[in-house]
C-alpha positions as CSV (number, residue, x, y, z in Angstrom):
1,M,0.0,0.0,0.0
2,I,1.3,3.5,-0.9
3,E,1.5,5.8,2.1
4,P,0.0,9.2,1.5
5,V,2.4,12.2,1.3
6,Y,3.0,13.5,4.8
7,S,2.0,17.1,5.6
8,A,2.8,18.3,9.1
9,A,-0.1,19.6,11.2
10,E,-0.4,23.3,10.9
11,N,-1.1,23.7,14.6
12,R,2.0,21.7,15.7
13,Y,3.3,24.5,17.8
14,E,0.0,25.2,19.4
15,C,-0.6,21.9,21.1
16,G,0.7,22.8,24.5
17,M,4.3,21.7,24.1
18,Q,6.8,23.7,26.1
19,Y,10.2,24.6,24.9
20,R,13.1,25.0,27.3
21,R,16.5,26.5,26.9
22,A,19.5,24.1,26.8
23,G,21.8,25.6,29.4
24,R,23.2,29.0,28.3
25,S,22.9,28.3,24.6
26,G,20.5,29.6,22.0
27,V,18.9,26.1,21.6
28,M,15.3,25.4,22.8
29,L,14.2,21.8,23.1
30,P,10.8,20.4,23.7
31,A,10.2,19.4,27.4
32,I,9.3,16.0,26.1
33,S,11.5,14.4,23.4
34,L,11.1,11.1,21.6
35,G,13.9,8.5,22.0
36,L,14.4,5.7,19.5
37,W,16.3,3.4,21.8
38,H,13.5,0.7,21.6
39,N,10.5,0.2,19.4
40,F,12.0,1.6,16.1
41,G,14.4,-1.2,15.0
42,D,14.0,-3.7,12.2
43,V,11.9,-6.0,14.5
44,D,9.3,-3.2,14.5
45,T,7.0,-2.3,11.5
46,L,8.0,0.7,9.5
47,S,4.3,1.8,9.3
48,L,4.0,2.0,13.1
49,S,7.3,3.8,13.4
50,R,6.2,6.3,10.8
51,K,2.9,6.9,12.7
52,K,4.7,7.5,16.0
53,L,7.2,10.0,14.4
54,H,4.4,11.8,12.6
55,Y,2.3,12.1,15.7
56,A,5.3,13.3,17.7
57,F,6.1,16.1,15.3
58,D,2.4,17.0,14.8
59,H,2.3,17.6,18.6
60,G,5.4,19.8,18.9
61,I,8.1,17.2,19.5
62,T,11.0,18.5,17.5
63,H,13.8,16.6,19.1
64,F,14.5,12.9,18.2
65,D,17.2,11.1,20.1
66,L,19.1,8.2,18.5
67,A,22.4,6.4,18.7
68,N,24.4,4.3,16.3
69,N,23.5,1.0,17.9
70,Y,19.8,1.6,18.7
71,G,17.5,-1.1,17.3
72,P,17.6,-4.0,17.5
73,S,19.5,-4.7,15.4
74,Y,22.4,-2.3,15.6
75,G,21.9,0.7,13.3
76,S,18.3,-0.2,12.4
77,A,16.7,2.6,14.4
78,E,18.8,5.1,12.4
79,E,17.8,3.3,9.2
80,T,14.2,3.5,10.1
81,F,14.5,7.2,10.9
82,G,16.4,7.7,7.7
83,Q,13.6,6.2,5.6
84,I,11.0,8.5,7.4
85,M,13.4,11.4,7.1
86,K,13.5,11.0,3.4
87,S,9.8,10.2,2.8
88,S,8.2,12.6,5.4
89,F,10.5,15.0,7.2
90,A,12.9,16.3,4.5
91,P,10.9,19.5,4.0
92,Y,11.0,20.1,7.7
93,R,14.7,19.5,8.4
94,D,15.2,23.0,9.8
95,E,12.5,22.4,12.3
96,L,14.0,19.2,13.7
97,F,16.7,18.7,16.3
98,I,18.3,15.3,15.7
99,S,20.9,13.7,18.0
100,T,23.0,10.5,17.7
101,K,25.8,9.0,19.7
102,A,28.8,6.7,19.5
103,G,30.8,4.9,22.1
104,H,29.0,1.6,22.9
105,D,29.5,-1.6,21.0
106,M,28.7,-1.2,17.3
107,W,30.9,-3.4,15.0
108,P,33.5,-6.1,15.4
109,G,37.2,-5.5,16.0
110,P,39.1,-2.9,18.0
111,Y,37.6,0.2,16.4
112,G,33.9,-0.6,16.8
113,N,33.6,0.6,20.4
114,W,34.6,3.2,23.0
115,G,36.0,6.7,22.5
116,S,38.8,6.7,20.0
117,R,38.9,9.3,17.2
118,K,38.8,6.4,14.8
119,H,35.6,5.1,16.2
120,L,33.8,8.4,16.6
121,M,34.6,9.7,13.1
122,A,33.7,6.4,11.4
123,S,30.5,6.0,13.4
124,L,29.2,9.4,12.7
125,D,29.8,9.0,9.0
126,Q,27.8,5.7,9.1
127,S,25.0,7.3,11.1
128,L,24.6,10.2,8.7
129,K,24.4,7.7,5.8
130,R,21.8,5.6,7.6
131,M,19.7,8.7,8.5
132,N,19.9,10.4,5.1
133,L,21.4,13.5,6.7
134,D,24.2,15.9,5.9
135,Y,24.7,16.7,9.6
136,V,23.2,16.0,13.0
137,D,22.2,18.8,15.4
138,V,24.1,17.2,18.3
139,F,26.6,14.4,18.4
140,Y,27.3,12.7,21.8
141,S,30.2,10.8,23.1
142,H,27.9,8.0,24.4
143,R,30.1,7.0,27.4
144,Y,33.4,7.9,29.1
145,D,36.3,5.7,27.9
146,P,38.8,5.2,30.7
147,E,41.4,3.7,28.4
148,T,41.5,6.5,25.7
149,P,43.0,9.9,26.6
150,L,40.0,12.2,27.1
151,E,41.7,14.8,24.9
152,E,41.5,12.4,22.0
153,T,37.8,11.9,22.4
154,L,37.1,15.6,22.9
155,Q,39.3,16.8,20.0
156,A,37.4,14.4,17.7
157,L,34.1,16.1,18.9
158,V,35.6,19.5,18.2
159,D,36.7,18.5,14.7
160,I,33.4,17.0,14.0
161,V,31.7,20.4,14.6
162,R,34.4,22.2,12.6
163,K,33.8,19.8,9.7
164,G,30.1,20.7,9.7
165,K,29.0,17.1,10.5
166,A,27.4,18.2,13.8
167,L,26.2,21.6,15.0
168,Y,26.8,20.9,18.7
169,V,28.3,18.2,20.9
170,G,27.2,16.5,24.0
171,L,28.3,13.9,26.7
172,S,26.4,11.0,28.0
173,K,26.9,9.2,31.3
174,Y,30.2,10.8,32.0
175,P,31.5,10.8,35.6
176,L,31.6,14.2,37.3
177,D,35.4,14.8,37.0
178,A,35.4,13.8,33.3
179,Y,32.5,16.1,32.6
180,L,34.2,19.0,34.3
181,F,37.5,18.4,32.4
182,A,35.6,18.0,29.1
183,S,33.5,21.1,29.7
184,R,36.7,23.2,30.1
185,Y,38.4,21.6,27.2
186,L,35.5,22.2,24.8
187,K,34.9,25.8,25.9
188,E,38.5,26.7,25.3
189,R,38.1,25.5,21.7
190,D,34.8,27.4,21.2
191,V,32.7,24.2,20.9
192,P,30.9,24.1,24.3
193,C,29.2,21.0,25.6
194,L,25.6,21.7,24.7
195,L,24.0,18.8,26.5
196,Y,24.7,16.2,29.2
197,Q,22.5,13.2,28.9
198,G,22.0,11.0,32.0
199,R,19.8,8.3,33.4
200,Y,17.5,10.1,35.8
201,S,14.1,9.3,37.4
202,M,12.4,9.2,40.7
203,L,14.0,5.9,41.3
204,V,17.5,6.7,39.9
205,R,18.8,9.9,41.3
206,E,22.6,9.8,40.8
207,P,22.6,13.0,38.8
208,E,21.6,14.7,42.1
209,S,23.8,12.8,44.5
210,Q,26.9,12.8,42.3
211,G,26.7,16.5,41.7
212,I,26.1,16.2,37.9
213,L,23.0,18.5,37.9
214,N,24.8,21.2,39.8
215,A,27.9,21.0,37.6
216,V,25.8,21.0,34.4
217,K,24.0,24.2,35.5
218,E,27.2,25.9,36.6
219,N,28.9,25.1,33.3
220,G,26.1,26.2,31.1
221,S,25.1,22.8,29.6
222,G,21.6,21.5,29.4
223,F,20.6,18.3,31.0
224,V,18.5,15.6,29.1
225,A,17.1,12.8,31.2
226,F,16.8,9.3,29.7
227,S,14.9,6.4,31.2
228,P,12.7,8.9,33.1
229,L,10.2,6.2,33.8
230,A,12.9,3.7,35.0
231,Q,12.4,1.4,32.1
232,G,8.6,1.2,32.8
233,L,8.7,0.7,36.6
234,L,7.2,4.2,37.0
235,T,4.0,3.2,35.1
236,N,0.9,1.3,36.1
237,R,2.3,-1.8,34.5
238,Y,4.0,-3.2,37.6
239,L,1.6,-2.1,40.3
240,N,0.4,-5.6,41.0
241,G,3.6,-7.5,40.1
242,I,5.1,-8.7,36.8
243,P,2.6,-9.2,33.9
244,D,3.4,-12.0,31.5
245,N,3.9,-9.6,28.5
246,S,5.9,-7.0,30.3
247,R,9.5,-6.0,29.6
248,I,10.7,-7.7,32.8
249,A,9.0,-10.9,31.9
250,R,10.5,-10.9,28.4
251,G,14.0,-10.3,29.7
252,G,16.4,-7.7,28.5
253,F,17.5,-4.4,30.0
254,L,15.0,-4.6,32.9
255,K,15.5,-7.5,35.2
256,K,13.2,-9.1,37.7
257,E,15.6,-8.2,40.4
258,A,14.7,-4.5,39.8
259,L,11.2,-5.0,41.2
260,T,12.0,-5.6,44.8
261,P,9.3,-5.5,47.5
262,E,10.7,-2.1,48.5
263,V,10.4,-0.7,44.9
264,L,7.0,-2.1,44.5
265,S,5.9,-0.4,47.7
266,K,7.3,2.9,46.5
267,I,5.6,2.8,43.1
268,Q,2.3,1.8,44.7
269,A,2.5,4.8,47.1
270,L,3.6,7.1,44.3
271,N,0.6,5.9,42.2
272,E,-1.7,7.0,45.0
273,R,-0.1,10.5,45.0
274,A,-0.4,10.7,41.3
275,A,-4.1,9.9,41.5
276,M,-4.6,12.7,44.0
277,R,-3.1,15.0,41.4
278,G,-5.4,13.6,38.7
279,Q,-2.5,12.1,36.8
280,S,-1.1,8.7,36.0
281,L,2.0,7.5,37.7
282,A,4.0,8.0,34.5
283,E,2.7,11.6,34.0
284,M,3.6,12.5,37.6
285,A,7.1,10.9,37.2
286,L,7.8,13.0,34.1
287,A,6.4,16.2,35.7
288,W,8.6,15.6,38.8
289,L,11.7,15.7,36.6
290,L,10.6,18.7,34.7
291,K,10.0,20.7,37.9
292,N,13.8,21.1,37.9
293,E,14.8,24.0,35.6
294,T,18.2,22.4,34.9
295,V,16.4,19.6,33.1
296,T,16.0,20.7,29.5
297,S,14.1,17.7,28.3
298,V,13.0,14.2,29.2
299,I,13.3,11.5,26.6
300,V,10.4,9.1,26.4
301,G,10.0,6.0,24.3
302,A,6.8,4.8,22.7
303,S,5.6,1.4,21.7
304,S,2.4,2.9,20.3
305,V,0.9,6.3,19.3
306,E,-1.4,6.0,22.3
307,Q,1.5,5.6,24.7
308,L,3.2,8.7,23.3
309,G,-0.1,10.6,23.6
310,D,-0.3,9.6,27.3
311,S,3.2,11.0,27.9
312,L,2.2,14.3,26.4
313,K,-0.6,14.6,28.9
314,T,2.1,15.4,31.4
315,L,2.2,18.9,30.1
316,N,-1.3,19.6,31.3
317,H,-0.1,19.6,35.0
318,L,3.6,20.3,35.7
319,S,3.4,22.3,38.9
320,F,3.7,20.8,42.4
321,E,2.6,22.1,45.8
322,E,5.3,22.0,48.5
323,E,3.2,19.5,50.4
324,E,3.2,17.2,47.4
325,L,7.0,17.4,47.0
326,H,7.5,16.6,50.7
327,A,5.2,13.6,50.5
328,I,6.9,12.3,47.4
329,E,10.3,12.8,49.0
330,K,9.2,10.8,52.0
331,I,8.1,7.9,49.8
332,L,11.4,7.9,47.9
333,M,13.6,7.9,51.0
């Protein structure tokens, strides 16, 4: 069946999306961004991926977050995005903010991983080809490489911007000392770190305890939260245990060990607080992250258009009373 030619919704910037400044840059990102870590690989249907991406853009999501090895299989999420970029989004390229990353396992041999100049340069060239792009808006070093001199990784990022293959650079999951060194190095070469991407949720708060959020704010980067729903734990899916068709039951990134009695008790109590706000647990969990002005955007996944629509409902109620925050903090202790 031939898909109709896509035309973006004329009211896409009037749907309630909020745009937040990335640190001290000129870039504004949607409060909710769409990540293609799961649900956009070659095991998923192109037609459903297309519907989700169209729905996202039609509702003001301008930021799409990818990495070289997103899928499964490796590279397939970028290939899926590239097909939709070519067929649907090409006329809207200047309205999109597209990110990709390199640093995790991608291809065999000594150059298919980590933070060498060889890997980063080759990986980005491959990503651009898969996505049918001339450049990405931000290119991340996907993880800190303790074996490669940090200067080598960072200079590769600088040169990638100077070659016009990325407009900005970012860092993902870097320890505090490495981020601070990187931020100084990049600023001195007039290629500041635009974004720091870290795992952050009600249940995973290392960006707070390790000083990352404070450092990011002080150094002028924006913070982008991935896994804001703790891989689905902060939804209604696990309130009564582990369903047969859930991500935990299927195996993968989320393990049964993650749903301890203590965690189950917390998410049940949080769900009650969310109901008092007139929100789902997932909506409240996203809103709780966005209450922090340092958080530029939260990256959500979507297995369906409906799930993405549910995430966007978060924007209807972002504020918290002090009493609510104290009650939530007590639950999370």
